[in-house]
C-alpha positions in Angstrom: -11.2 2.0 5.2 -7.9 3.9 5.2 -7.5 4.2 1.8 -11.3 5.7 0.8 -11.2 9.1 1.7 -7.6 9.8 0.3 -8.5 8.5 -2.6 -11.3 10.9 -2.9 -9.7 13.9 -1.7 -6.9 13.4 -4.4 -9.7 13.2 -7.1 -10.8 16.7 -5.6 -7.4 17.8 -5.6 -7.1 16.2 -9.2 -10.2 17.9 -11.0 -10.3 14.4 -12.5 -11.7 11.5 -11.8 -10.7 9.3 -14.6 -6.9 8.6 -13.7 -8.0 7.0 -10.6 -11.0 4.6 -12.1 -8.2 3.2 -14.9 -5.2 3.0 -12.5 -7.6 1.7 -9.4 -9.4 -1.2 -11.9 -5.5 -2.1 -13.4 -4.4 -3.0 -9.8 -7.4 -5.0 -9.1 -6.6 -7.0 -12.4 -2.4 -7.2 -11.5 -3.7 -8.2 -7.5 -6.4 -11.1 -8.9 -3.5 -12.3 -11.5 -1.3 -12.6 -8.3 -3.6 -14.2 -6.4 -4.3 -17.2 -8.6 -0.4 -17.6 -8.4 0.3 -16.9 -4.7 1.0 -20.7 -2.7 0.6 -19.3 0.9 -0.9 -17.5 3.5 1.3 -14.6 3.7 1.7 -14.2 0.2 -2.3 -13.9 -0.2 -2.6 -11.6 2.7 -0.4 -9.1 0.9 -2.0 -9.6 -2.6 -5.5 -8.9 -0.6 -4.2 -5.9 0.9 -3.0 -4.5 -2.5 -6.2 -5.1 -4.0 -8.3 -3.8 -0.8 -6.6 -0.6 -1.5 -6.4 -0.5 -5.4 -10.2 -1.5 -5.5 -11.1 1.8 -2.9 -9.5 4.0 -5.8 -12.0 2.4 -8.7 -15.3 2.3 -6.4 -14.5 5.7 -4.4 -13.3 7.7 -7.8 -16.3 5.7 -9.7 -19.0 7.0 -7.8 -17.6 10.8 -7.5 -17.9 10.4 -11.1 -21.4 9.6 -11.4 -22.6 12.2 -8.9 -20.8 14.9 -11.2 -22.4 13.2 -14.1 -25.9 13.4 -12.3 -25.8 16.5 -10.9 -28.1 18.1 -12.5 -30.9 15.5 -13.5 -33.8 15.9 -11.5 -33.8 11.7 -11.6 -30.5 11.0 -9.5 -32.0 8.3 -7.8 -33.4 6.1 -10.5 -30.4 6.7 -12.6 -27.6 6.3 -9.3 -29.9 2.8 -9.4 -29.8 1.9 -13.0 -25.9 2.2 -12.3 -26.0 0.1 -9.5 -28.1 -2.5 -11.0 -26.3 -3.2 -13.4 -22.8 -4.1 -10.7 -25.4 -6.4 -9.5 -26.3 -7.8 -13.0 -23.0 -9.0 -13.2 -22.0 -10.2 -9.3 -25.2 -12.4 -10.4 -23.1 -13.4 -13.4 -20.1 -14.3 -11.7 -21.7 -15.8 -8.6 -23.3 -18.4 -10.8 -20.5 -19.0 -13.1 -17.6 -18.7 -10.3 -18.9 -22.0 -7.7 -18.8 -23.6 -11.0 -15.6 -23.0 -12.0 -14.5 -23.8 -9.0 -16.0 -26.8 -8.5 -15.3 -28.6 -11.8 -11.7 -26.7 -12.0 -9.7 -24.8 -9.1 -9.8 -21.4 -7.9 -6.9 -20.3 -9.2 -8.8 -20.2 -12.2 -11.4 -18.6 -11.1 -9.0 -15.8 -9.7 -7.3 -15.4 -13.1 -10.3 -14.7 -15.0 -11.1 -12.3 -12.8 -8.1 -11.0 -14.0 -8.7 -10.7 -16.9 -12.0 -9.1 -17.0 -10.8 -6.8 -14.4 -7.9 -5.9 -17.0 -10.5 -5.4 -19.5 -12.2 -3.2 -17.4 -9.1 -1.1 -17.4 -8.7 -0.7 -21.0 -12.9 0.2 -21.6 -12.4 2.8 -19.1 -9.9 4.1 -20.9 -12.7 5.9 -23.1 -14.1 7.9 -19.9 -14.2 11.4 -20.5 -14.2 13.5 -17.4 -17.5 15.8 -17.7 -15.8 18.9 -16.7 -12.7 19.7 -15.0 -13.7 20.1 -11.0 -12.4 23.3 -9.1 -10.0 22.9 -5.9 -11.9 22.3 -3.0 -9.8 25.6 -1.9 -10.8 27.8 -4.9 -11.5 28.2 -8.5 -10.0 26.1 -11.3 -6.7 27.4 -11.9 -6.0 28.4 -8.5 -3.6 27.2 -5.4 -4.5 23.5 -5.2 -4.8 21.6 -1.7 -2.0 19.5 -0.3 -3.9 16.2 -1.0 -3.2 14.1 1.7 -2.9 16.7 4.4 -6.0 15.6 7.2 -7.9 19.3 7.2 -10.0 19.8 11.0 -13.1 18.5 9.0 -11.9 15.4 8.7 -12.2 14.9 12.9 -15.4 16.4 12.5 -16.5 13.7 10.1 -18.5 16.9 8.4 -18.4 17.7 4.7 -22.1 17.7 4.7 -22.7 13.6 5.8 -24.7 14.1 8.3 -24.1 12.2 11.5 -27.4 10.1 11.5 -26.9 8.9 7.8 -23.2 7.9 9.0 -24.7 6.0 12.0 -26.9 4.0 10.1 -24.2 3.4 7.5 -22.1 1.8 10.0 -24.8 -0.5 11.6 -26.2 -1.5 8.0 -22.4 -2.5 6.8 -21.7 -4.4 10.1 -24.6 -6.4 9.6 -24.5 -7.2 6.4 -20.7 -7.9 5.7 -21.0 -9.8 9.4 -23.6 -12.1 8.4 -22.5 -12.4 4.6 -18.6 -13.7 5.9 -20.7 -16.4 7.7 -23.2 -17.2 5.0 -21.3 -20.0 3.2 -20.4 -21.4 6.3 -23.8 -21.8 7.1 -24.9 -22.8 4.2 -22.5 -25.3 3.9 -23.5 -26.9 7.8 -26.7 -27.6 6.5 -26.1 -30.0 3.2 -25.6 -27.2 0.5 -23.2 -27.9 -2.0 -20.5 -24.8 -3.3 -22.6 -24.7 -6.4 -26.3 -24.0 -4.7 -24.4 -21.6 -2.4 -23.0 -19.8 -5.7 -26.5 -19.8 -7.6 -28.8 -18.7 -4.1 -26.0 -15.8 -4.3 -26.5 -15.3 -7.5 -30.2 -15.0 -7.2 -30.2 -12.6 -4.7 -27.8 -10.3 -7.1 -29.9 -10.8 -10.2 -33.0 -9.7 -7.5 -30.7 -6.2 -6.6 -30.6 -5.2 -10.3 -34.5 -4.1 -10.9 -34.6 -3.5 -7.2 -32.3 -0.9 -6.9 -34.1 0.6 -10.2 -37.2 0.9 -8.4 -35.8 1.8 -5.0 -34.2 4.8 -7.0 -37.1 6.0 -8.8 -39.1 6.0 -5.4 -37.1 7.8 -3.5 -37.3 10.3 -6.0 -40.7 11.0 -5.1 -40.6 10.1 -1.3 -36.7 10.8 0.0 -33.5 8.7 -0.2 -33.9 8.1 3.9 -37.5 6.3 3.7 -36.1 4.1 1.2 -33.1 3.6 3.8 -34.8 2.8 6.5 -37.1 -0.2 4.6 -33.2 -1.4 3.8 -32.5 -1.1 7.6 -36.1 -3.0 8.5 -35.5 -5.4 5.2 -32.1 -6.7 6.2 -33.5 -7.5 10.0 -36.4 -9.7 7.7 -33.8 -11.3 6.4 -31.5 -12.4 9.3 -34.8 -13.6 10.7 -35.5 -15.5 7.6 -32.2 -17.1 7.9 -32.8 -18.4 11.2 -36.0 -19.8 10.6 -36.7 -20.6 7.2 -32.8 -21.7 5.5 -33.5 -25.4 6.0 -36.3 -25.5 3.3 -35.2 -24.4 -0.3 -38.2 -23.1 -0.8 -38.3 -20.8 1.6 -34.8 -19.8 1.6 -35.6 -18.5 -2.2 -38.3 -16.5 -0.4 -35.5 -15.3 1.7 -32.9 -14.6 -1.1 -35.7 -12.5 -3.1 -36.2 -10.6 0.2 -32.3 -10.2 0.6 -32.1 -8.4 -2.7 -34.8 -6.0 -2.8 -33.1 -5.0 1.0 -29.7 -4.7 -1.0 -31.1 -2.6 -3.7 -33.0 -0.3 -1.7 -30.2 0.5 0.8 -27.2 0.7 -1.2 -29.1 2.7 -4.4 -29.5 5.2 -1.8 -26.5 5.3 0.2 -24.9 6.1 -2.7 -27.3 8.9 -4.0 -27.4 10.6 -1.1 -23.8 10.4 -0.6 -23.1 12.2 -4.0 -25.7 15.0 -4.0 -24.6 15.9 -0.7 -22.6 18.9 -1.4 -20.7 20.7 -4.5 -18.4 19.2 -6.9 -15.3 20.6 -4.7 -15.7 17.8 -1.9 -18.2 15.2 -3.9 -15.3 13.2 -3.9 -14.5 13.5 -0.4 -18.4 13.0 0.7 -17.6 9.6 -1.3 -14.8 8.2 0.2 -16.2 8.9 3.5 -19.1 6.7 2.7 -16.8 4.2 1.4 -14.5 4.3 4.7 -17.4 4.2 7.1 -19.1 1.4 4.9 -15.4 -0.1 5.4 -15.3 0.1 9.2 -18.9 -0.8 9.5 -17.9 -3.9 7.0 -14.6 -4.8 9.2 -16.3 -4.9 12.5 -19.1 -7.0 11.2 -16.2 -9.6 10.4 -14.7 -9.4 13.4 -17.8 -10.1 15.1 -19.7 -12.8 12.8 -17.0 -15.2 13.3 -16.7 -14.4 16.7 -20.3 -14.9 17.5 -20.9 -18.0 16.1 -17.7 -19.5 17.3 -19.1 -18.0 21.0 -23.0 -18.9 20.4 -23.7 -20.7 17.2 -25.2 -19.5 13.7 -29.0 -18.9 16.0 -27.3 -16.3 17.9 -25.5 -15.0 15.1 -28.8 -14.3 13.1 -30.7 -12.8 15.9 -27.8 -10.7 17.0 -27.7 -9.0 13.9 -31.3 -8.8 13.3 -31.1 -6.4 16.0 -28.3 -4.1 14.7 -30.3 -4.1 11.3 -33.5 -2.6 13.2 -30.9 -0.1 14.5 -29.9 1.2 11.1 -33.5 1.4 10.3 -34.0 3.8 13.4 -31.3 6.0 12.7 -32.5 6.2 9.1 -35.7 7.0 9.9 -34.7 9.8 12.5 -33.0 11.3 9.6 -35.8 11.5 7.1 -37.5 13.0 10.0 -35.0 15.8 10.5 -34.8 16.0 6.7 -38.1 16.3 6.9 -38.5 19.0 9.0 -35.7 21.5 7.5 -38.0 21.6 4.3 -40.8 22.9 6.4 -40.5 26.9 6.2 -40.3 28.0 9.7 
């Protein structure tokens, strides 16, 4: 949450995305290697903090790079959906393999394999080329560069071309999604599902996410990003209610996981596209970082609420509470759609 915006500002100031992408992936590889070796809780905490900072450098800067590449495209939603959908396919594969490795061997082996994959990704990223030199935020290329870590007044306005309604919807959606996701494996385990079954169900959702992102991105190019973001909020509420009512039946749970994948695809691809197409290339890294920072804030609150609600009132109460917050995110996105539609209508 803290480092995402700073990494975005740094990439804007550097005028390049590649160094931070490569460095971020390499840092995550080191973190997962260390995580496979730690022997105590305190050591794991320290490694996870480093992993979070490195992952923020990669995720923020790679999103800004996609914005640079798609800045002149008339099918940004479709192509962003394809880009993010590849990530979901990889997640599905990791989820299917990870649980089986943990059951058959150990968690340490799973973390070690993840370190190898991230290292390979960093080496591949060395082949990337920035599309062009990005003009610094305070002037043309070759002018005086801004101080990367000085917080401008725009930080306190949280403006930078991202509307408040969008940021509020992002916060609520991420709070809902990450709060329930943190408790979902525990909930499944309490119902008697094994690690392999749990990871397979999560992998199914990941498989659905990829085509859903492509379809949602393509549809948003026609009806607008806010409409698909609204659908993502409503869908998240339906998923929460599905877990509340149908988790005891495997066949019904498979259906909920399909809706889960479609919901995640509808929100994620369009949130990313909305953020990078707001403003020009000089603030694209900062806007990408702001999206990730607000997402991180929502995630942090959700992680706290998930366990707290379960411990205080039980799993059913948590699912019901998050169904409400998901609907609130849909209200924010629907209001955003109305405002952006009105802005397109000539006075």
